[in-house]
Structures are given as structure tokens and as C-alpha cells.
N, C-alpha and C positions, 0 to 999 in steps of 0.2 A: 182969736184964731192964730193971730201973729205970734203971741207967746207960745203956743203949742209947738209951731214949727221950729222955734229956736231951741226949745228944750230937746226936740227930736234930733236935731243937728248935733247938740252937745253930746246926746247919748251915742251917736255914731262915732265921735271922736274918742269918747272913753273906751268904747269897744275896741277901736283900732289899737289904742295904746296897750290894752290887755293882750290882744293877740300878738302884738310885737314882743311883748315879755315872755309869752309862751313859746314863740318860736326861737328866742335866744336861749332858753333853758328848757330843752325837750326832755332832759332826764329828771327834772324836778316838777314835771307837769302834773303827776299823779298826786303829789302831796301838797302843792300850792293851793292856797284859797284865794279866789279872786276877790279883790276889794275895790271898792269905788272911793275916789278922792272925795273928801268931805264937801268940797265946794260944788260937786257935780251931782245931780240927781238922775235916776235910772228907772225907767218904767219896768213892770213885770215882764212885759212882752220882749224888751231888749234884753233883759237878763237871761231869759230862757234861750233865746237865739244864740246868744254868746256862749252859753254853757254847752249847747248841742254841737257847735262848731269845735269847741275845745275836745269834747270827747271823741268826736270823729277823728280828729287828727291823732289823738292818743291811741285810739284803737288801731289806726293804720301803722302808726310807728311799732306798736306791740306786735302786730302780725309780721311786719318786716323783720323784727329782731328774732322772732320764733322761727321763721323760715331759714334765716341765717344759721341759727343754732342747730336745726335739723340737717342742714347741709354739712355743717361741720362735724356732727355726729356721724353721719353716713361715712364720711371720708375716714373717720378715725376707725370705724368698723372694718371697712374694706382693707385699711392698712394692717389691722389686727388679723384679718382673715388671711391675707397675703403672707404675713409672718408665720402664722400656723402652718399654711401650706408648704412654706419652705422647709419645714422640719421633716426629717425622714420618715417615711410611712412604716418601715420595718426596723426592728431593732433585734440584734442576735442576743443569744443568751450571755455571750461574753460582755456585750455592752450593758445588759442589765446588771450583771455581777459587778462590773466596774463602777456603774453609778451607785450601787449599794454600798460598795467599799468606800466611796468617797463620802457618802452620807454618814457612815458609821465613824469614819475618821474624823469627821468634823464634830462628832459628839451631839448631834441633833437629837437628843433624848433617847438614843438607843443604848440598851444595856444588854450585855450578854447574860443569859441564864441558862439553866440546864435544858429547858425546852428549845430555845433558840439554837443552842449547840447541837441538840439532837436533830433538828430540822436540817441545819446546815450540813451535818455529817451525812444524813440520809441523802440529801440531794447530790453531794459529792459522790457517794457510793453508787447511786443511780447512773450518773453520768459516766463514771468510770466503767461500769458494767456494760452500759450501752455502747461506748466506744470499743471495748474489748470484744464484744460479740459481733459488732460490725466489721472489725478487722479480721477476725476469724472466718466470718462468713464470705468476706471478699477473697480471702486467701484459699477458700475451697476446703476449709477444715472439716465442714459437716457433710461433705458429699459421702453418699453411701458406697461402701466397697463391696464387691461380691463375697458372699459367705463361702468360707472354705468347707470342704468335706460335706457339701450338701448332696445327698444321693440324687442322681438323675433318674426320674421315673422311666421305666421300661415301656416303650410305646406298644400298643396292641397291633398285631399283624392282621390286616384285612387285605382283600384281594386287590382293591383299588390302590391303597397305599403301596402294596408290595410291588405292583406293576409299574406305578409311577417311579418309585425309587429305582426299580430296575432299569427303566428307560433312561433315566438321568445318569446312572452309572455307566450305561453303554455310551451315551453321548459324550461323557467326560473322558471315557476311555478312547473313543474316536479321535477327540480333540487333542489328547496327549500322545497319541500314537505317532512315533517319528515318521512312519511310512506315509501317513496321511498329511504330514505338514510339508508344504512346498515352499521353497524359497522364492521370493519375488525379485526380479532384476532391479538394480539400483538406477540412479539417474544415468551413469555412464555405461550401463549394460552389464555391470559386474553384479554377482549374487549379493543380495542384501543381507547384512548381518542381523541375525535374530537373537535378541536377549533372552527370549523365552523358550529356546529350543530345548526339546525333551532330553533329560539326562539319559544317555546310552546305557548306563548301569541299571537303570530301573526296568524290571521286566513287566510289561504290561498284563493286567489281570485277564485271563481268558474269559470269554462269555459263558455263562453256565450252560450246561447241556440241556437243562430242563428244571422244572420245579416238581418235587415228588412229595406227596403226603403219605405218611406211614401211620397206620393205626394198630398199635399192640391190643389184640382183642381182649375183652373182658376187663375185670378190675378186682381189687381185693375183696370188696363187699358188694354183692349184687344189689340192684335196685329193681324190685319187682313191681313197682308202679307201672302203669300202662302208658303207651303212646300209639298214635296211628301207625299202621303198617306202611302207609305211603301218604303222600300229600292228599288230604281230603278224604282218606279212607275212613270207613266206619268199623274196620276191623282193628282191634287193639291187641298189643302184644307187650311182654315185659320190656322195660327200658334196657336192661342190661343184666346179665348174669355173671357169676364168678368163674364159670367154665368147669371143665372136667379136671381129672387128677391122674398122675401117673400110677400105673397099677403096681409097679415095682419100686420106682424112686419116690413115690409120694409127692412128687414135684407138682405144684398147682399150675394149672394151664395158664392163668394170668401171669405167673412168674416166668414160665418158659417163653411166652409171646413177647414180654418186654426184653428178656435177654437177647433174643434173636433180633427183635427191632432195633435195639441200640447198636448192635454190631452192623446191621443193615444201614442204618444212618451214617455211621462213620465211613462205610465202604463207598456209599454213593456220594458223599461229600469228597472223598478222596478221588473219586472217578470223575468229578467235575459237575455234580448235580447240586442243586439247593434243595434242602429237605425241611419239611414242616412235619413235627410230631403232635399227635392228638394227645398223647400223655407220655410222661418220662418217669413217672413214678407208679407204684401200685395202689396208693391210697388216694384214689381220686373219685369223682362221681360224675360220669359222663355217659349219657344215653346214646344209643346207636344213632338216633336222629341228630344230636349234637355233634357227633363226630363226623356225620355226613356233612353238616353245615360248615365245619372248619375247612374241609377240602373245597367245597363249593365256593366259599367266600374268597379263598385264596386263588381259585382258578388254576389249579394244579393240572400238569400234563398227565398225570397218573395217579390213582389212589390205591395203594397196596394195603390190604388188611391181613394181618398175620394171625393165624389161629392153628390149633391142633385138634385132631378129631378123637372120637372115642365110640366104642361099639359093645354091645353086650357079648359079641362074639370075639374072643381074644385072638382068633386066628386072622383076623381082618387086618390087613396092613396096606401101605402104599400112600401115594401123594395124589391130591385132587385139588382143582381150583373151581370157583363158582363165579357165575355172572347172571344177568338178567336174561329173559327170553326175548326173541324179536317182537313179541307181541305185548310186551310190558306196557300197561297203560300209564305208567309214570315217566319213564325215561327210555323208551324204546329207540329214541334216536342215537342213544349211546350204545346200543347193542353191538354193532360191527367193531368198534374200537375197543369195547370191554371184552368181547370175545377173542379178539386178536391178541390183547394183553394177557388174557388168561391162557391162551395156547402157548405164547411165547414163554411165559414164566413157567408153566407146567413142564414143557419139554426140556427147559434148561436146568431146572432144579433136578429132575430125574436123571439128567446126563451127569450133573456134578455130584450127586449123592449115590447113584446106582440104585435108587428105590423104585419100587413098582409104580409105573404110571397107570392111575386109575382112569380119570376122565375129567372133562370140564362139564360140570353139573349146571344147566341152565335152569333157573327157578325164579319166580317172583314172589316168594314167601319171605325174603330177607328184608327186613326193615332197613338195614344198613346198606343195602343196594338200591332199594326203590326210592330213596330220598337223594340219591347222588346224581348230580348233573355233569360229571366228568367221567372219563374212562376209569373203570373200577374192576378189582378182582379180589376174591377172598382165597388166600393160599392155605390149605389144610396140609400142614408139613408132614404129618403122619398120625399114627393111632397110638395115643398114650394108653389105650386098652391092651395093646399088643406089648408083651414083655420086652421083645427085642428092640422094636422101634422106641419104646419108652426109654431104655437105657441109652440108645444112641443119641437121641434128642437132647438129653441131659448133658452131653459132653460139649466142650468147647470146640473140638475138631470137627464134629458133625455139624454143629451150628454153623461154622465157618463155611462148610460146604454148601449148606442151605443158602447162605448169604451170597456165596459166589454164583450160584445158579440164578438167584433173583436178579443180581446186577447184570449177567449175561442176557437173561431174557428181556430185561427192561431195555438194554442197549439195542436189541434187535427190534423191539417194538418202536423205539424212538428213532431208528434208521441209522444207528451208529455201528452197525455190523455189516 
């Protein structure tokens, strides 16, 4: 029993010496082989315990070294990331080209060839074109200029547009009229100087006496399609005919009507009226309803329709006017004004020409009257079937007398006489 205890103690001494050697040389502990002095003996249990302790210490040292290296690696990566972040985020085209030039100048494997020269030339051209276009655009070179000699479309005259324009013109005239402009006193009680005073040399345009529509009756080629005799009427009549013809002069009625109407237009404008013509040429296609609508839409003060008459009896002659009856179911509200207009024109034309005064014929058979919503009259200037009146109406002198009478009669109707 005593000898066993001695051997156990010897084993502990040997293990302590071995541990001391391992601690002094920790870097060599994984390659050293544990040996036992020849004079000492060791049991299997003591050897196992010693090896376990050595492995534990070795494992602890390895773990410590691994943690140290990981920390060192993280530090290097952070430093690398910080270095990368310090680089500029954006590079201009000039910086890229400068860097490429440095690389090529160092001769790092780059060689000029046909392809690379073409690419470089293309890039240079694109950059030059981009710069040129940008400069021109900033200078306003591409701004559109108004086209010259572009015809201005002629606006269509309607009743609303006409009266709106007329009202604006009157307002402008009143604003520019020197009589309506009053000087305001200045701060010291002296009259204030006006830089926008009206030029006394400019004569203000007078307000028109009225708006008149003239309808030269008939046209070169008649249109014998039908249209209602009045709004909603079931009675149908031809749209328009070419009229009668001079028994001596062979002058067509539609030609005579236009000749007188054009002279009347000029005379009314000269007298201060505004005029709307349903036609100014013979080669048109306007029905009686369409002519009435032109006058209605314009809202004229009077609608004068110029015609000449004809009869199988060549002895019949004289002047006549036509309007609706008081019982007209389409526009009886216009009867009094239309009758007054017809009387005024009939009296004045007979006075200026010396022609026979026949009558004012009241009838509801005329399509060109039934569709009208303004004061209207038809003037039958004379009979083209009568040789004497046919010759007279073909002359400029007699036509001027007719026009003079119409203007005088219209002025009386409008209250200017």
C-alpha cells in the first residue's frame, strides 16, 4: 500500500514538470510530444489527465488567437470601406476622358486601331453636336417666327358677332372722344397732365345710322326645288327663280336687280348706314328662306328686297311695294313696321322718279316675307314688260333716281327726316 502512494506522488511531480514546459512554450505545444523521464513511471490514468489539461489550454489559446485575428480583419475592412467612401461619387465626362488619356499615355496594353479611332471620333462628334444644339437652343435660334403672307380667314358675319363688335366699337369711340375725357385736378389743384389725351387731328367715327340688309332678287340660274312657304308650313313653293326679262332691252331681271342693289349699297354707306348684302354676284344659289335667314341672323333694322315686275299687259306700269298682312300667322308682329317701311319707300321712289304710284300690296303668299323676323318690304321698281319703263330702268340715270328715293324713304322710316 505504501509503495503505491509513493508512485502516485512521483506521477504528480512529473506532470507538474511537463505543464511547466508547456506554459513556457505555448507556440510549440501543438507539435511537442510529451515524454516521461526514464527514471519515472506513470500510470494510464495520470497520462490521460495530463493530456486533457494540455488540450484544454491549447484550445483556449487557439480561440483567443482567432478572436484577435477577426477583430484585426474587421478593422481593416472598416478602414477599406472608409477609404472607398472618401472617393467622389460622381465623375464628369471630362474626368473620365482625362483618366483614359493617362492610361493610354502609360501604354498599359492599349493600341490605337481603326475601330478605336472610329469610336473616339464618333464620341467627339456627338459631344460637339450636343454642345452646338444646346447653345443654339439657349440663344433662341429655334423659336418659331410668324409666317409671312399667310392669308387671314374672313370671319362669318352673324347677328351676335355683329352687334358685339358694334358695341365694342362704340365703347372705344366714347373712350377716345376728347369731349368725354375730363381732366382730374392734381395735388396742388392744377389740371393734371394727360399723356393719353386724344389727338385733336383725329376725327371720331360717327355711330352708324343703322344696319340694313339688301337682297337683289332672283339669280342667274333658278332653283326649282321646293321649300316651305313659312315656318312649319305644309305648302311648298319653288326656292328661287331667275325672274323676268326686259321686253325691249332683253336685260334679265336678276341683272337689273343687282345693278340697282350695288348702287343702293354704296349710297347707304355714304349716308352713314352699315349694309349687308345677300349676294354681290349673279352666279349664286340662295333660296328665299336662306336670304331671310341672313337678315334675321344679323338683326337688321330693315330688310329691303329689290325686284322688277312683269305683266302680260304691256301697258301696265308703275311702282309697287309688298309686305305681309296684319293676320299673317308667321310674323304678324312685324306688320306695322313693315307697312310703314313699305309706305315710306313707295312714296319716296315715286317722288324721285316721277313714276306712277300703284299701291302697297299686303299678302301672305311670299316665302321671302313669311320667314322674316325684321321689318321687310319688296320694292317692285317698274314693269319690264312695259317698253318705256324697261328702257328707263336699264339706264344708270334712272337707277340713281330709284336709289335716291329708297335712301330718302329709309331715312324717313328710321326717323332721320
